ZANU-860614 format. One record per atom (N, C-alpha, C): residue in three letters; atom name; x, y, z. Coordinates in pm, whole numbers. Atoms other than C-alpha are relative to their C-alpha. Layout:
<pts>
{'ALA', 'CA', {X, Y, Z}}
...
</pts>
This chain:
<pts>
{'MET', 'N', {-117, 82, -11}}
{'MET', 'CA', {5024, -624, 1624}}
{'MET', 'C', {-40, -137, 54}}
{'SER', 'N', {30, 135, -45}}
{'SER', 'CA', {5038, -994, 1690}}
{'SER', 'C', {128, -81, 14}}
{'TYR', 'N', {-107, 98, -8}}
{'TYR', 'CA', {5259, -1288, 1774}}
{'TYR', 'C', {-4, -84, -127}}
{'VAL', 'N', {-6, 91, 113}}
{'VAL', 'CA', {5371, -1526, 1503}}
{'VAL', 'C', {69, -128, 47}}
{'PHE', 'N', {-57, 132, -30}}
{'PHE', 'CA', {5431, -1898, 1553}}
{'PHE', 'C', {12, -74, -132}}
{'ASP', 'N', {-27, 67, 127}}
{'ASP', 'CA', {5594, -2073, 1257}}
{'ASP', 'C', {55, -140, 21}}
{'VAL', 'N', {-61, 132, 12}}
{'VAL', 'CA', {5670, -2434, 1177}}
{'VAL', 'C', {56, -3, -141}}
{'GLY', 'N', {-62, -12, 132}}
{'GLY', 'CA', {5921, -2421, 896}}
{'GLY', 'C', {-41, 132, -63}}
{'ASP', 'N', {42, -121, 71}}
{'ASP', 'CA', {5788, -2175, 639}}
{'ASP', 'C', {-147, 34, 20}}
{'ASP', 'N', {144, -20, -19}}
{'ASP', 'CA', {5427, -2200, 759}}
{'ASP', 'C', {-31, 66, 133}}
{'THR', 'N', {51, -61, -122}}
{'THR', 'CA', {5266, -1968, 1009}}
{'THR', 'C', {-120, -83, 45}}
{'VAL', 'N', {105, 88, -51}}
{'VAL', 'CA', {5052, -2196, 1224}}
{'VAL', 'C', {-94, 72, 96}}
{'TRP', 'N', {87, -78, -86}}
{'TRP', 'CA', {4914, -1930, 1457}}
{'TRP', 'C', {54, 141, 10}}
{'SER', 'N', {-38, -140, -13}}
{'SER', 'CA', {4915, -1552, 1483}}
{'SER', 'C', {-99, 71, 92}}
{'PRO', 'N', {92, -62, -95}}
{'PRO', 'CA', {4734, -1446, 1802}}
{'PRO', 'C', {38, 145, 30}}
{'SER', 'N', {-29, -136, -44}}
{'SER', 'CA', {4711, -1095, 1945}}
{'SER', 'C', {121, -2, 95}}
{'LEU', 'N', {-118, -8, -87}}
{'LEU', 'CA', {5007, -972, 2150}}
{'LEU', 'C', {-27, -55, 139}}
{'GLN', 'N', {30, 44, -135}}
{'GLN', 'CA', {4838, -1033, 2484}}
{'GLN', 'C', {-19, -151, 7}}
{'VAL', 'N', {24, 144, 3}}
{'VAL', 'CA', {4720, -1383, 2394}}
{'VAL', 'C', {131, -75, -25}}
{'GLY', 'N', {-127, 65, 31}}
{'GLY', 'CA', {5056, -1478, 2242}}
{'GLY', 'C', {96, 2, 117}}
{'ASP', 'N', {-90, -12, -115}}
{'ASP', 'CA', {5250, -1350, 2541}}
{'ASP', 'C', {-43, -93, 113}}
{'LEU', 'N', {48, 90, -105}}
{'LEU', 'CA', {5031, -1535, 2791}}
{'LEU', 'C', {22, -146, -37}}
{'TYR', 'N', {-19, 138, 44}}
{'TYR', 'CA', {5045, -1853, 2585}}
{'TYR', 'C', {146, -44, 19}}
{'VAL', 'N', {-143, 35, -12}}
{'VAL', 'CA', {5427, -1850, 2572}}
{'VAL', 'C', {38, -15, 147}}
{'ARG', 'N', {-34, 5, -143}}
{'ARG', 'CA', {5455, -1777, 2945}}
{'ARG', 'C', {-58, -126, 65}}
{'PHE', 'N', {63, 119, -58}}
{'PHE', 'CA', {5206, -2050, 3041}}
{'PHE', 'C', {68, -127, -50}}
{'LEU', 'N', {-61, 120, 58}}
{'LEU', 'CA', {5360, -2303, 2802}}
{'LEU', 'C', {139, -25, 60}}
{'CYS', 'N', {-134, 15, -57}}
{'CYS', 'CA', {5711, -2237, 2936}}
{'CYS', 'C', {-6, -51, 144}}
{'GLU', 'N', {14, 44, -138}}
{'GLU', 'CA', {5598, -2282, 3297}}
{'GLU', 'C', {-46, -146, 8}}
{'ILE', 'N', {47, 139, 1}}
{'ILE', 'CA', {5413, -2604, 3219}}
{'ILE', 'C', {112, -93, -43}}
{'ALA', 'N', {-111, 83, 46}}
{'ALA', 'CA', {5711, -2741, 3026}}
{'ALA', 'C', {102, -19, 111}}
{'GLU', 'N', {-96, 11, -111}}
{'GLU', 'CA', {5939, -2664, 3319}}
{'GLU', 'C', {-52, -94, 108}}
{'THR', 'N', {60, 88, -101}}
{'THR', 'CA', {5699, -2835, 3559}}
{'THR', 'C', {7, -146, -42}}
{'LEU', 'N', {-5, 137, 51}}
{'LEU', 'CA', {5690, -3144, 3336}}
{'LEU', 'C', {142, -47, -28}}
{'GLY', 'N', {-140, 36, 24}}
{'GLY', 'CA', {6068, -3136, 3287}}
{'GLY', 'C', {31, -26, -146}}
{'VAL', 'N', {-25, 16, 143}}
{'VAL', 'CA', {6054, -3110, 2908}}
{'VAL', 'C', {18, 138, -65}}
{'ARG', 'N', {-18, -125, 74}}
{'ARG', 'CA', {6143, -2847, 2649}}
{'ARG', 'C', {-129, 35, -74}}
{'THR', 'N', {120, -46, 71}}
{'THR', 'CA', {5881, -2638, 2469}}
{'THR', 'C', {8, -23, -150}}
{'GLY', 'N', {-13, 3, 145}}
{'GLY', 'CA', {6022, -2655, 2119}}
{'GLY', 'C', {-11, 138, -61}}
{'LEU', 'N', {9, -137, 49}}
{'LEU', 'CA', {5982, -2277, 2091}}
{'LEU', 'C', {137, 66, 2}}
{'THR', 'N', {-121, -81, 7}}
{'THR', 'CA', {6273, -2064, 1976}}
{'THR', 'C', {-40, 141, -38}}
{'ALA', 'N', {33, -139, 29}}
{'ALA', 'CA', {6235, -1687, 1993}}
{'ALA', 'C', {85, 51, -115}}
{'ILE', 'N', {-68, -63, 113}}
{'ILE', 'CA', {6321, -1523, 1662}}
{'ILE', 'C', {2, 152, 24}}
{'ALA', 'N', {16, -140, -43}}
{'ALA', 'CA', {6203, -1183, 1792}}
{'ALA', 'C', {-87, -7, 125}}
{'SER', 'N', {79, 2, -123}}
{'SER', 'CA', {6011, -1078, 2102}}
{'SER', 'C', {-142, -50, -22}}
{'ASP', 'N', {137, 41, 31}}
{'ASP', 'CA', {5686, -1164, 1926}}
{'ASP', 'C', {-6, -102, -114}}
{'MET', 'N', {-5, 97, 110}}
{'MET', 'CA', {5795, -1433, 1679}}
{'MET', 'C', {76, -124, 47}}
{'TYR', 'N', {-58, 125, -45}}
{'TYR', 'CA', {5866, -1798, 1751}}
{'TYR', 'C', {2, -104, -110}}
{'GLU', 'N', {-12, 118, 87}}
{'GLU', 'CA', {5990, -2089, 1545}}
{'GLU', 'C', {-26, -120, 89}}
{'ILE', 'N', {34, 119, -77}}
{'ILE', 'CA', {5851, -2422, 1662}}
{'ILE', 'C', {71, -121, -58}}
{'ASP', 'N', {-56, 130, 35}}
{'ASP', 'CA', {6057, -2740, 1652}}
{'ASP', 'C', {-113, -99, 27}}
{'ILE', 'N', {124, 77, -13}}
{'ILE', 'CA', {5756, -2961, 1587}}
{'ILE', 'C', {20, -132, 74}}
{'ASP', 'N', {-25, 125, -73}}
{'ASP', 'CA', {5918, -3279, 1723}}
{'ASP', 'C', {4, 23, 151}}
{'VAL', 'N', {-9, -32, -143}}
{'VAL', 'CA', {6001, -3121, 2059}}
{'VAL', 'C', {-135, 47, 53}}
{'PHE', 'N', {131, -50, -38}}
{'PHE', 'CA', {5668, -2940, 2073}}
{'PHE', 'C', {-101, -115, 12}}
{'ALA', 'N', {91, 116, -3}}
{'ALA', 'CA', {5482, -3264, 1994}}
{'ALA', 'C', {21, -82, 128}}
{'ASN', 'N', {-29, 72, -123}}
{'ASN', 'CA', {5654, -3434, 2288}}
{'ASN', 'C', {-67, 68, 119}}
{'LEU', 'N', {62, -75, -108}}
{'LEU', 'CA', {5538, -3159, 2524}}
{'LEU', 'C', {-152, -13, -4}}
{'VAL', 'N', {146, 4, 11}}
{'VAL', 'CA', {5181, -3157, 2392}}
{'VAL', 'C', {-53, -139, 34}}
{'ARG', 'N', {45, 136, -33}}
{'ARG', 'CA', {5152, -3535, 2416}}
{'ARG', 'C', {8, -26, 150}}
{'LYS', 'N', {-11, 16, -146}}
{'LYS', 'CA', {5277, -3528, 2776}}
{'LYS', 'C', {-111, 77, 71}}
{'LEU', 'N', {105, -82, -58}}
{'LEU', 'CA', {5036, -3249, 2860}}
{'LEU', 'C', {-137, -64, -21}}
{'PHE', 'N', {124, 70, 34}}
{'PHE', 'CA', {4753, -3438, 2688}}
{'PHE', 'C', {-18, -120, 94}}
{'ASP', 'N', {6, 116, -91}}
{'ASP', 'CA', {4836, -3749, 2894}}
{'ASP', 'C', {-30, 41, 143}}
{'VAL', 'N', {26, -48, -136}}
{'VAL', 'CA', {4845, -3553, 3220}}
{'VAL', 'C', {-145, 42, 13}}
{'TYR', 'N', {138, -49, -3}}
{'TYR', 'CA', {4513, -3388, 3140}}
{'TYR', 'C', {-100, -115, 8}}
{'PHE', 'N', {97, 108, 6}}
{'PHE', 'CA', {4333, -3710, 3055}}
{'PHE', 'C', {20, -109, 105}}
{'SER', 'N', {-19, 98, -107}}
{'SER', 'CA', {4484, -3918, 3335}}
{'SER', 'C', {-38, 57, 136}}
{'SER', 'N', {34, -64, -127}}
{'SER', 'CA', {4387, -3668, 3603}}
{'SER', 'C', {-151, 13, 17}}
{'GLY', 'N', {139, -24, -33}}
{'GLY', 'CA', {4053, -3651, 3774}}
{'GLY', 'C', {-17, 130, 79}}
{'HIS', 'N', {1, -122, -80}}
{'HIS', 'CA', {4145, -3326, 3949}}
{'HIS', 'C', {-55, 115, -84}}
{'PRO', 'N', {63, -103, 84}}
{'PRO', 'CA', {3910, -3055, 3816}}
{'PRO', 'C', {80, 130, -11}}
{'VAL', 'N', {-78, -123, 7}}
{'VAL', 'CA', {4138, -2763, 3903}}
{'VAL', 'C', {122, -19, -90}}
{'LEU', 'N', {-115, 29, 86}}
{'LEU', 'CA', {4444, -2923, 3742}}
{'LEU', 'C', {-43, -2, -146}}
{'ARG', 'N', {49, 7, 138}}
{'ARG', 'CA', {4244, -2998, 3430}}
{'ARG', 'C', {-38, 138, -52}}
{'GLY', 'N', {36, -136, 40}}
{'GLY', 'CA', {4108, -2643, 3423}}
{'GLY', 'C', {121, 85, -32}}
{'LEU', 'N', {-122, -76, 23}}
{'LEU', 'CA', {4455, -2496, 3449}}
{'LEU', 'C', {68, -42, -130}}
{'ILE', 'N', {-67, 54, 119}}
{'ILE', 'CA', {4593, -2719, 3173}}
{'ILE', 'C', {-77, 31, -128}}
{'GLU', 'N', {83, -10, 121}}
{'GLU', 'CA', {4303, -2682, 2930}}
{'GLU', 'C', {27, 126, -82}}
{'GLY', 'N', {-23, -125, 71}}
{'GLY', 'CA', {4377, -2318, 2844}}
{'GLY', 'C', {125, 0, -85}}
{'VAL', 'N', {-122, 11, 79}}
{'VAL', 'CA', {4720, -2411, 2712}}
{'VAL', 'C', {-9, -120, -95}}
{'LEU', 'N', {8, 121, 81}}
{'LEU', 'CA', {4643, -2758, 2583}}
{'LEU', 'C', {-83, 19, -126}}
{'ALA', 'N', {89, -13, 116}}
{'ALA', 'CA', {4356, -2662, 2351}}
{'ALA', 'C', {68, 70, -118}}
{'PRO', 'N', {-68, -60, 115}}
{'PRO', 'CA', {4550, -2412, 2136}}
{'PRO', 'C', {122, -79, -44}}
{'SER', 'N', {-117, 81, 35}}
{'SER', 'CA', {4855, -2640, 2150}}
{'SER', 'C', {-39, -116, -92}}
{'VAL', 'N', {48, 109, 85}}
{'VAL', 'CA', {4651, -2924, 1998}}
{'VAL', 'C', {-20, 51, -143}}
{'VAL', 'N', {22, -58, 134}}
{'VAL', 'CA', {4554, -2695, 1708}}
{'VAL', 'C', {133, 33, -67}}
{'VAL', 'N', {-131, -32, 56}}
{'VAL', 'CA', {4911, -2571, 1658}}
{'VAL', 'C', {70, -128, -46}}
{'LEU', 'N', {-62, 129, 34}}
{'LEU', 'CA', {5036, -2930, 1661}}
{'LEU', 'C', {-62, -56, -128}}
{'GLU', 'N', {69, 49, 120}}
{'GLU', 'CA', {4775, -3029, 1403}}
{'GLU', 'C', {41, 81, -124}}
{'ARG', 'N', {-40, -86, 113}}
{'ARG', 'CA', {4860, -2731, 1180}}
{'ARG', 'C', {146, -24, -39}}
{'GLY', 'N', {-139, 34, 27}}
{'GLY', 'CA', {5224, -2837, 1209}}
{'GLY', 'C', {18, -139, -56}}
{'GLY', 'N', {-6, 132, 64}}
{'GLY', 'CA', {5138, -3175, 1060}}
{'GLY', 'C', {9, -117, 95}}
{'ARG', 'N', {-10, 107, -100}}
{'ARG', 'CA', {5131, -3377, 1384}}
{'ARG', 'C', {-126, -14, 83}}
{'PRO', 'N', {124, 9, -78}}
{'PRO', 'CA', {4768, -3430, 1483}}
{'PRO', 'C', {4, -113, 102}}
{'LEU', 'N', {12, 104, -102}}
{'LEU', 'CA', {4693, -3624, 1799}}
{'LEU', 'C', {-107, -99, -43}}
{'THR', 'N', {99, 103, 27}}
{'THR', 'CA', {4506, -3951, 1766}}
{'THR', 'C', {-74, -30, 130}}
{'PRO', 'N', {74, 25, -124}}
{'PRO', 'CA', {4230, -3972, 2026}}
{'PRO', 'C', {-22, -149, 21}}
{'SER', 'N', {24, 141, -31}}
{'SER', 'CA', {4184, -4302, 2205}}
{'SER', 'C', {-129, -19, 80}}
{'SER', 'N', {129, 10, -71}}
{'SER', 'CA', {3849, -4225, 2368}}
{'SER', 'C', {-93, 108, -54}}
{'ASP', 'N', {97, -102, 40}}
{'ASP', 'CA', {3532, -4029, 2305}}
{'ASP', 'C', {31, 134, 67}}
{'GLU', 'N', {-34, -123, -72}}
{'GLU', 'CA', {3640, -3776, 2570}}
{'GLU', 'C', {116, 72, -70}}
{'GLU', 'N', {-113, -61, 71}}
{'GLU', 'CA', {3971, -3716, 2389}}
{'GLU', 'C', {-45, 55, -135}}
{'ARG', 'N', {50, -44, 131}}
{'ARG', 'CA', {3795, -3691, 2053}}
{'ARG', 'C', {-82, 129, 14}}
{'GLU', 'N', {81, -119, -25}}
{'GLU', 'CA', {3547, -3436, 2194}}
{'GLU', 'C', {87, 120, 35}}
{'PHE', 'N', {-91, -109, -35}}
{'PHE', 'CA', {3830, -3229, 2343}}
{'PHE', 'C', {67, 55, -126}}
{'ILE', 'N', {-67, -43, 123}}
{'ILE', 'CA', {4014, -3219, 2009}}
{'ILE', 'C', {-96, 78, -89}}
{'GLU', 'N', {101, -71, 80}}
{'GLU', 'CA', {3694, -3115, 1831}}
{'GLU', 'C', {-28, 139, 57}}
{'ARG', 'N', {20, -132, -63}}
{'ARG', 'CA', {3637, -2832, 2084}}
{'ARG', 'C', {120, 90, -28}}
{'ALA', 'N', {-121, -78, 27}}
{'ALA', 'CA', {3998, -2721, 2037}}
{'ALA', 'C', {-2, 53, -144}}
{'ARG', 'N', {8, -42, 140}}
{'ARG', 'CA', {3950, -2710, 1660}}
{'ARG', 'C', {-100, 114, -20}}
{'GLY', 'N', {101, -105, 10}}
{'GLY', 'CA', {3653, -2482, 1720}}
{'GLY', 'C', {46, 136, 50}}
{'LEU', 'N', {-52, -129, -46}}
{'LEU', 'CA', {3872, -2211, 1875}}
{'LEU', 'C', {27, 91, -119}}
{'SER', 'N', {-31, -97, 104}}
{'SER', 'CA', {3910, -1896, 1671}}
{'SER', 'C', {149, 32, 10}}
{'MET', 'N', {-146, -17, -6}}
{'MET', 'CA', {4284, -1911, 1600}}
{'MET', 'C', {53, 44, -138}}
{'ALA', 'N', {-47, -59, 126}}
{'ALA', 'CA', {4407, -1677, 1326}}
{'ALA', 'C', {135, -54, -41}}
{'ARG', 'N', {-131, 40, 55}}
{'ARG', 'CA', {4693, -1778, 1101}}
{'ARG', 'C', {78, 121, -42}}
</pts>
């Protein structure tokens, strides 16, 4: 069994149940901390529709927080959610445009994650 994350008619990610559950929980907590919505709408307990515009706003804010912080623990906590979010955003047709080598390298590492569709 797995989670399903869809943007429109396209499945952009289908992680295992444990990974999907943790991702949703972490993303919701981060969104609440940042004061923004996730863009996720539960269709079933393991299926989510993503409003790509709302999700893009969250990911861009999270990206900005990550790259503006020099705090290693904060960055470590954010990275586990940000990396798959960057891939989901890209698969949803909204890739981030890096403005530095560090950002470009992060996006490339994120693309290297094994993320089933």
